[in-house]
C-alpha positions as CSV (number, residue, x, y, z in Angstrom):
1,M,81.2,7.1,52.3
2,S,79.3,9.4,54.4
3,F,75.5,9.6,54.4
4,W,75.4,13.1,53.0
5,T,77.8,12.2,50.3
6,I,75.5,9.5,49.3
7,V,72.5,11.9,49.6
8,R,74.1,14.4,47.5
9,S,75.2,12.0,44.8
10,S,71.6,10.5,44.7
11,A,70.3,14.1,44.2
12,L,72.6,14.6,41.5
13,L,71.6,11.3,39.9
14,A,68.2,12.7,39.3
15,V,69.7,15.4,37.3
16,M,72.2,13.0,35.4
17,A,69.5,10.6,34.7
18,T,67.6,12.9,32.3
19,P,69.1,12.8,28.6
20,L,69.9,16.3,27.3
21,A,67.3,16.2,24.5
22,A,64.5,15.6,27.1
23,Q,65.7,18.6,29.1
24,M,65.3,20.8,26.1
25,Q,61.9,19.8,25.0
26,A,58.7,21.7,26.1
27,P,57.0,19.7,29.0
28,T,53.8,17.7,28.0
29,P,51.0,18.6,30.2
30,L,49.9,15.7,32.4
31,S,46.2,14.6,32.3
32,A,44.4,14.7,35.6
33,A,44.3,11.0,35.7
34,D,48.0,10.7,35.0
35,S,48.8,13.1,37.6
36,T,46.7,11.3,40.2
37,H,48.2,8.0,39.1
38,L,51.8,9.4,39.5
39,M,50.9,10.8,42.9
40,E,49.8,7.3,43.9
41,L,53.2,5.8,42.6
42,G,55.2,8.5,44.4
43,R,53.5,7.6,47.6
44,T,54.0,3.9,47.1
45,Y,57.7,4.3,46.0
46,T,58.3,6.7,49.1
47,R,56.7,4.0,51.4
48,W,58.9,1.3,49.8
49,M,62.1,3.4,50.3
50,L,61.2,4.1,54.0
51,Q,60.4,0.4,54.5
52,D,63.6,-0.7,52.8
53,K,61.9,-2.6,50.2
54,T,64.8,-2.6,47.8
55,D,63.5,-5.2,45.4
56,S,60.3,-3.5,44.8
57,L,61.9,-0.3,44.1
58,M,64.5,-1.5,41.8
59,A,61.8,-3.3,39.8
60,V,60.2,0.2,38.9
61,M,63.6,1.8,37.9
62,T,64.7,2.4,34.3
63,P,67.8,0.1,33.6
64,E,69.7,3.0,32.9
65,F,69.0,4.7,36.3
66,L,69.5,1.4,38.2
67,E,72.9,1.1,36.7
68,S,73.8,4.6,37.5
69,M,72.9,3.9,41.0
70,G,75.3,1.1,41.2
71,G,72.7,-1.8,40.8
72,A,71.3,-3.7,43.7
73,A,74.2,-3.0,45.9
74,G,74.2,0.8,45.4
75,V,70.4,1.0,46.1
76,S,70.7,-1.1,49.2
77,E,73.5,1.0,50.5
78,R,71.6,4.2,49.9
79,M,68.5,2.8,51.6
80,A,70.5,1.6,54.6
81,M,72.1,4.8,55.2
82,L,68.9,6.7,54.8
83,A,67.2,4.6,57.6
84,E,70.3,5.0,59.8
85,H,70.8,8.8,59.5
86,A,67.2,10.1,59.0
87,G,65.3,7.9,61.6
88,K,61.8,7.4,61.3
89,E,59.1,9.6,59.4
90,L,57.2,11.8,61.9
91,M,55.1,13.7,59.8
92,V,54.3,14.2,56.1
93,L,54.7,18.2,55.4
94,A,53.9,18.3,51.6
95,E,53.3,15.9,48.7
96,K,53.0,17.4,45.1
97,M,53.7,16.8,41.5
98,T,56.3,19.2,39.9
99,R,58.6,19.1,37.0
100,R,62.3,18.2,36.7
101,N,63.9,19.1,33.3
102,G,60.5,18.8,31.9
103,R,59.8,15.4,33.4
104,P,57.0,14.7,36.0
105,Q,58.5,14.7,39.4
106,F,56.7,13.4,42.7
107,W,57.8,15.5,45.7
108,H,57.5,14.2,49.3
109,E,58.4,16.4,52.1
110,A,58.6,15.1,55.7
111,A,59.9,15.7,59.2
112,F,62.3,12.8,60.5
113,S,63.1,11.8,63.9
114,A,67.0,11.8,63.6
115,F,67.1,14.6,61.0
116,T,65.8,17.7,62.8
117,D,67.5,20.6,61.2
118,E,64.9,21.0,58.4
119,P,62.6,18.6,56.6
120,L,63.9,15.9,54.2
121,V,62.6,15.8,50.7
122,F,62.2,12.7,48.5
123,R,61.7,13.1,44.6
124,F,61.0,10.6,42.1
125,V,61.3,11.6,38.4
126,F,59.3,9.7,36.0
127,D,60.0,8.9,32.3
128,E,57.3,8.7,29.7
129,K,56.5,5.1,30.5
130,M,56.0,6.1,34.2
131,K,59.2,4.3,35.3
132,V,61.5,5.9,37.7
133,A,64.3,7.6,35.9
134,G,65.9,9.5,38.8
135,I,65.6,9.7,42.5
136,G,66.6,12.7,44.6
137,M,66.7,12.8,48.6
138,G,68.0,15.4,50.8
139,P,67.4,18.3,52.9
140,K,64.7,20.7,51.5
141,S,67.2,23.6,51.2
142,Q,69.1,21.4,48.7
143,A,66.1,20.1,46.7
144,V,65.9,21.0,43.1
145,F,62.6,21.3,41.1
146,D,61.2,23.0,38.0
147,L,57.5,24.1,37.5
C-alpha cells in the first residue's frame, strides 16, 4: 500500500470516526481552559507521532478509532510510512484549534524535509472525554476542517 493511500485513508478515518448524530448537533463552545488543554494534548500527540511512540498514541485513542485504524499493526504501519516519506519536521507553520463535524480538532501544520511540495497537516479530533476519536494527516491542500 502506498504512503499516500494510507495518508488518504487516515484522513478519511477522521471523518468516519464521528457518529452521524454528533455531526448534526450544534458544537458546544470550549472553555478557555479546555481549549488550552486540548492544544497541549495536540502538541504532545503530534510529538508522539513524529517520534514513533505508537504505544503512547494508542493509549489515548477511543477503542472504536483504534479498531478502525487496524489496531496496533495499523497504527504502526502508518507511523512508519510517515517517517519514511515525510522526513524530519523542519518548521511548525501553524497550530490552532478548529472544529471537525462539531468536535474539537487540533491542527498542526509544518514543513518537512522529504515532502517539499506543500506543508503537511496533522489533525487530532477529540471526543467529549478528550480522547482521540480521529486522526488526519496529509498535504495542506487536502486537509478538512470546520469552524
